[in-house]
C-alpha positions as CSV (number, residue, x, y, z in Angstrom):
1,X,4.9,27.0,15.6
2,X,4.1,30.0,17.8
3,X,5.2,30.5,21.4
4,X,2.6,31.6,23.9
5,X,3.0,32.6,27.6
6,X,0.8,30.7,30.1
7,X,-1.3,33.2,32.0
8,X,-2.7,32.7,35.5
9,X,-6.3,33.6,36.4
10,X,-7.6,34.9,39.8
11,X,-9.2,31.5,40.4
12,X,-5.9,29.6,40.2
13,X,-6.4,28.1,36.8
14,X,-4.2,28.8,33.8
15,X,-4.9,29.8,30.2
16,X,-3.2,30.5,26.9
17,X,-4.3,32.4,23.8
18,X,-4.2,30.8,20.3
19,X,-3.4,32.7,17.1
20,X,-6.4,34.1,15.2
21,X,-5.3,32.5,11.9
22,X,-5.5,29.0,13.5
23,X,-9.0,29.6,14.6
24,X,-10.0,30.9,11.2
25,X,-8.3,27.9,9.4
26,X,-10.3,25.5,11.6
27,X,-13.5,27.5,11.0
28,X,-14.0,27.9,14.7
29,X,-15.8,30.8,16.4
30,X,-16.4,32.1,19.9
31,X,-18.4,29.7,22.0
32,X,-17.2,26.5,20.1
33,X,-16.0,23.7,22.3
34,X,-12.6,22.1,22.3
35,X,-11.2,19.1,24.1
36,X,-7.9,19.1,25.9
37,X,-5.7,16.2,27.0
38,X,-2.2,15.1,27.7
39,X,-0.7,12.9,25.0
40,X,2.9,11.6,25.4
41,X,3.9,14.7,27.3
42,X,2.2,17.1,24.9
43,X,-0.9,19.3,25.6
44,X,-3.3,18.6,22.8
45,X,-6.3,20.9,22.0
46,X,-8.8,19.4,19.5
47,X,-12.1,20.9,18.2
48,X,-14.9,18.6,19.5
49,X,-16.6,18.7,16.1
50,X,-13.6,19.2,13.7
51,X,-14.5,20.2,10.1
52,X,-12.8,18.3,7.3
53,X,-10.0,20.2,5.8
54,X,-9.6,19.0,2.2
55,X,-6.2,19.2,0.5
56,X,-5.5,19.8,-3.2
57,X,-2.6,19.6,-5.6
58,X,-2.1,21.1,-9.1
59,X,-0.2,19.5,-11.9
60,X,0.9,21.1,-15.2
61,X,0.5,18.4,-17.8
62,X,2.8,20.2,-20.2
63,X,5.7,19.6,-17.9
64,X,5.2,15.8,-18.0
65,X,7.0,13.8,-20.8
66,X,4.7,10.8,-21.1
67,X,2.1,8.6,-19.5
68,X,4.5,7.2,-16.9
69,X,5.3,10.7,-15.5
70,X,1.5,11.5,-15.4
71,X,0.8,8.2,-13.6
72,X,3.5,8.9,-11.0
73,X,2.3,12.5,-10.5
74,X,-1.4,11.7,-10.0
75,X,-0.7,8.6,-7.9
76,X,1.7,10.6,-5.7
77,X,-1.0,13.3,-5.2
78,X,-3.5,10.6,-4.3
79,X,-1.3,8.7,-1.8
80,X,-0.3,12.0,-0.1
81,X,-4.0,12.4,0.8
82,X,-5.1,15.2,-1.5
83,X,-8.8,15.2,-2.1
84,X,-8.6,17.3,-5.2
85,X,-6.0,17.1,-8.0
86,X,-6.3,19.8,-10.6
87,X,-4.5,19.0,-13.9
88,X,-4.0,22.0,-16.2
89,X,-2.2,23.0,-19.3
90,X,0.2,26.0,-19.1
91,X,-0.6,26.6,-22.8
92,X,-4.2,27.1,-21.7
93,X,-5.5,24.3,-23.9
94,X,-5.4,20.6,-23.1
95,X,-5.0,18.2,-26.0
96,X,-7.4,15.3,-26.5
97,X,-4.6,12.8,-25.8
98,X,-3.9,14.5,-22.5
99,X,-7.4,13.7,-21.3
100,X,-7.1,10.1,-22.6
101,X,-3.8,9.8,-20.6
102,X,-5.6,11.1,-17.4
103,X,-8.4,8.5,-17.8
104,X,-5.9,5.7,-18.3
105,X,-4.2,6.7,-15.1
106,X,-7.5,6.6,-13.2
107,X,-7.9,3.0,-14.2
108,X,-5.2,2.1,-11.7
109,X,-6.5,4.2,-8.8
110,X,-9.4,3.4,-6.5
111,X,-12.1,5.9,-5.6
112,X,-11.1,8.9,-7.9
113,X,-13.4,10.4,-10.5
114,X,-13.3,13.3,-12.9
115,X,-15.4,16.1,-11.2
116,X,-14.6,18.9,-13.7
117,X,-13.6,18.6,-17.4
118,X,-12.9,21.8,-19.3
119,X,-10.8,22.9,-22.3
120,X,-7.9,24.0,-20.1
121,X,-8.1,21.8,-17.1
122,X,-9.4,18.6,-15.5
123,X,-10.2,18.3,-11.8
124,X,-10.1,14.9,-10.1
125,X,-12.0,14.3,-6.9
126,X,-11.3,11.6,-4.3
127,X,-14.6,10.0,-3.1
128,X,-13.1,7.7,-0.4
129,X,-13.7,8.5,3.3
130,X,-10.6,7.2,5.1
131,X,-12.5,6.9,8.4
132,X,-14.6,4.1,6.8
133,X,-11.6,1.9,6.3
134,X,-9.5,-0.2,8.7
135,X,-5.8,-0.2,7.7
136,X,-5.2,-3.5,9.5
137,X,-8.2,-5.2,7.7
138,X,-7.0,-3.8,4.4
139,X,-3.6,-5.2,5.0
140,X,-5.1,-8.7,5.6
141,X,-7.2,-8.4,2.4
142,X,-4.2,-7.3,0.3
143,X,-2.1,-10.2,1.7
144,X,-4.9,-12.7,1.0
145,X,-5.2,-11.5,-2.5
146,X,-1.5,-11.9,-3.3
147,X,-1.5,-15.4,-1.7
148,X,-4.4,-16.4,-3.9
149,X,-2.6,-15.1,-7.0
150,X,0.5,-17.2,-6.1
151,X,-1.6,-20.3,-5.4
152,X,-3.5,-20.0,-8.7
153,X,-0.2,-19.4,-10.6
154,X,1.3,-22.6,-9.2
155,X,-1.9,-24.6,-9.9
156,X,-1.7,-23.3,-13.5
157,X,1.9,-24.5,-13.7
158,X,0.8,-28.0,-12.5
159,X,-2.1,-28.2,-15.0
160,X,-0.4,-26.5,-17.9
161,X,-3.3,-24.0,-17.8
162,X,-2.2,-20.7,-19.5
163,X,-5.7,-19.2,-19.1
164,X,-5.6,-19.6,-15.3
165,X,-2.1,-18.3,-15.2
166,X,-3.1,-15.2,-17.2
167,X,-6.1,-14.7,-14.9
168,X,-3.7,-14.8,-11.8
169,X,-1.4,-12.2,-13.5
170,X,-4.4,-9.9,-14.2
171,X,-5.7,-10.2,-10.7
172,X,-2.2,-9.5,-9.4
173,X,-2.0,-6.3,-11.4
174,X,-5.4,-5.2,-10.3
175,X,-4.5,-5.6,-6.7
176,X,-2.1,-2.7,-6.9
177,X,-5.2,-0.4,-6.6
178,X,-5.5,-1.7,-3.1
179,X,-1.9,-1.0,-2.4
180,X,-2.2,2.7,-3.4
181,X,-5.3,3.0,-1.2
182,X,-3.4,1.5,1.7
183,X,-0.6,3.9,1.2
184,X,-3.1,6.8,1.1
185,X,-4.7,5.6,4.3
186,X,-1.3,5.4,6.0
187,X,-0.3,8.9,4.9
188,X,-3.6,10.3,6.1
189,X,-3.3,8.5,9.4
190,X,0.2,9.9,9.9
191,X,-1.1,13.4,9.5
192,X,-4.3,13.2,11.6
193,X,-4.5,12.1,15.2
194,X,-8.3,12.0,15.0
195,X,-8.1,9.6,12.0
196,X,-5.7,7.4,13.9
197,X,-8.2,7.0,16.6
198,X,-11.0,6.3,14.2
199,X,-8.8,3.6,12.5
200,X,-7.9,2.2,15.9
201,X,-4.2,2.8,15.5
202,X,-2.4,3.3,18.8
203,X,0.0,6.0,17.8
204,X,2.2,7.4,15.0
205,X,4.8,4.6,15.5
206,X,2.2,2.0,14.6
207,X,1.4,3.9,11.5
208,X,5.1,3.9,10.5
209,X,5.3,0.2,11.0
210,X,2.1,-0.4,9.0
211,X,3.5,1.8,6.2
212,X,6.7,-0.1,6.0
213,X,4.8,-3.4,6.1
214,X,2.5,-2.2,3.2
215,X,5.6,-1.7,1.1
216,X,6.8,-5.2,1.9
217,X,3.4,-6.6,0.9
218,X,3.5,-4.7,-2.4
219,X,6.7,-6.5,-3.3
220,X,5.1,-9.8,-2.4
221,X,2.1,-9.0,-4.7
222,X,4.5,-7.9,-7.4
223,X,6.4,-11.2,-7.4
224,X,3.1,-13.2,-7.3
225,X,1.9,-11.3,-10.3
226,X,5.1,-12.0,-12.2
227,X,4.9,-15.7,-11.4
228,X,1.5,-15.8,-13.1
229,X,3.1,-14.1,-16.1
230,X,6.0,-16.5,-16.3
231,X,3.7,-19.5,-16.2
232,X,1.4,-18.0,-18.9
233,X,4.4,-17.5,-21.2
234,X,5.6,-21.1,-21.0
235,X,5.4,-23.2,-24.2
236,X,6.7,-26.4,-22.6
237,X,5.3,-28.3,-19.7
238,X,7.8,-28.7,-16.8
239,X,8.4,-32.2,-15.5
240,X,6.8,-33.4,-12.3
241,X,10.0,-33.1,-10.2
242,X,10.2,-29.4,-11.0
243,X,6.5,-28.9,-10.3
244,X,6.9,-30.7,-7.0
245,X,9.7,-28.4,-6.0
246,X,7.7,-25.3,-6.9
247,X,4.6,-26.6,-5.0
248,X,6.6,-27.2,-1.9
249,X,8.4,-23.8,-2.2
250,X,5.1,-21.9,-2.7
251,X,3.4,-23.8,0.2
252,X,6.3,-22.9,2.6
253,X,6.4,-19.3,1.3
254,X,2.6,-18.9,1.7
255,X,2.9,-20.2,5.3
256,X,5.6,-17.7,6.0
257,X,3.5,-14.8,4.6
258,X,0.5,-15.8,6.7
259,X,2.6,-16.1,9.8
260,X,4.3,-12.7,9.1
261,X,0.9,-11.0,8.8
262,X,-0.4,-12.6,11.9
263,X,2.8,-11.5,13.8
264,X,2.3,-8.0,12.5
265,X,-1.4,-7.6,13.3
266,X,-1.4,-9.6,16.6
267,X,2.0,-8.6,17.8
268,X,2.9,-12.3,18.0
269,X,6.6,-12.8,18.5
270,X,6.2,-16.6,18.2
271,X,4.8,-16.3,14.7
272,X,7.5,-13.9,13.6
273,X,10.2,-16.3,14.9
274,X,8.5,-19.2,12.9
275,X,8.9,-17.1,9.7
276,X,12.7,-16.8,10.2
277,X,13.0,-20.6,10.9
278,X,11.3,-21.5,7.6
279,X,13.6,-19.5,5.3
280,X,16.4,-22.2,5.2
281,X,13.9,-24.6,3.8
282,X,13.0,-22.2,1.0
283,X,16.7,-21.8,0.2
284,X,17.2,-25.5,0.1
285,X,14.2,-26.0,-2.3
286,X,15.4,-23.1,-4.4
287,X,18.8,-24.7,-4.9
288,X,17.4,-28.2,-5.6
289,X,15.1,-26.7,-8.3
290,X,18.2,-25.3,-10.1
291,X,20.0,-28.7,-9.8
292,X,17.3,-30.7,-11.6
293,X,18.2,-31.9,-15.1
294,X,16.5,-29.8,-17.8
295,X,15.1,-30.7,-21.2
296,X,13.8,-27.2,-22.2
297,X,14.8,-24.7,-24.7
298,X,16.5,-21.5,-23.5
299,X,13.4,-19.4,-23.2
300,X,11.4,-21.9,-21.2
301,X,14.4,-22.7,-19.0
302,X,14.8,-19.0,-18.3
303,X,11.1,-18.6,-17.4
304,X,11.3,-21.6,-15.0
305,X,14.3,-20.1,-13.3
306,X,12.4,-16.8,-12.9
307,X,9.5,-18.7,-11.2
308,X,12.0,-20.1,-8.6
309,X,13.6,-16.7,-8.2
310,X,10.3,-14.9,-7.6
311,X,9.0,-17.5,-5.1
312,X,12.2,-17.0,-3.2
313,X,11.6,-13.3,-3.5
314,X,8.2,-13.6,-1.8
315,X,9.9,-15.6,1.0
316,X,12.5,-12.9,1.4
317,X,9.8,-10.2,1.8
318,X,7.9,-12.4,4.2
319,X,11.0,-12.3,6.4
320,X,11.1,-8.5,6.0
321,X,7.5,-8.4,7.0
322,X,8.3,-10.5,10.1
323,X,11.1,-8.0,10.9
324,X,8.5,-5.2,10.7
325,X,6.3,-7.2,13.1
326,X,9.1,-7.4,15.6
327,X,9.7,-3.7,15.3
328,X,6.1,-3.1,16.0
329,X,6.1,-5.4,19.0
330,X,8.9,-3.5,20.7
331,X,8.0,0.0,19.5
């Protein structure tokens, strides 16, 4: 921040100067046009044809212990909006397993490719233009994906179909690529007023609400994925009474999730309220599922209890999502 004094002209208008380094950073020159407006009590000056300012991050792979640390580092750079991530070795030579680790990480990230591959460094380039995406549409898509995963996992439980359950689990794991993209879009929108306008986001408060909501949806997707995994691992078919409880729980939970997303995107307080009202029904079904007589070995009984727990977890995050919707309504 730099302080400037407002100057008066002979004609009765006012002017201020801007620092030379700001002009150079934005690649502006004498004669270029800028737009001016009042935004929430602030005077905003924007280049009429702003040039894209790419951001980059460097990572020393020798400082990372294993694949998990590399995954976290590259994913964080991606989510924070960096267009280029350079991964180098401080020993000046990357080992073959380093490059294998990098490519494994990229399997879980959408729109990033290796642009340079040398003996001492690898450069990753993001190819996604955030202006081409709608954050609200992507939230709807992510929610629909996790709801489909849950639905197929419960169908697999009903049919005793381990193949369908494994397919649901795999699709659930794959959907986290969409989650990292959504977080990247949210971070970029938070940093750029122009991008918020292109994404049709009203203001920074809406971006904050959408970011929080994205985290809630990621937990919903996480639980849906694990339900598929639990069903795939079963070696005994559950009885019809247990399946019936799970079907009713999942139906109520899916309704809650759909209503919460509607409340969030449409600023619909009635839908948000309906989510809160359905939670007691989920709790009742959860308790009744635990009270059913069991004829399973310990491992299968444990897996069935996890299915009940995870469906209730989805319902809990649907309530949190409805809370986010209320926050957005009254922001």
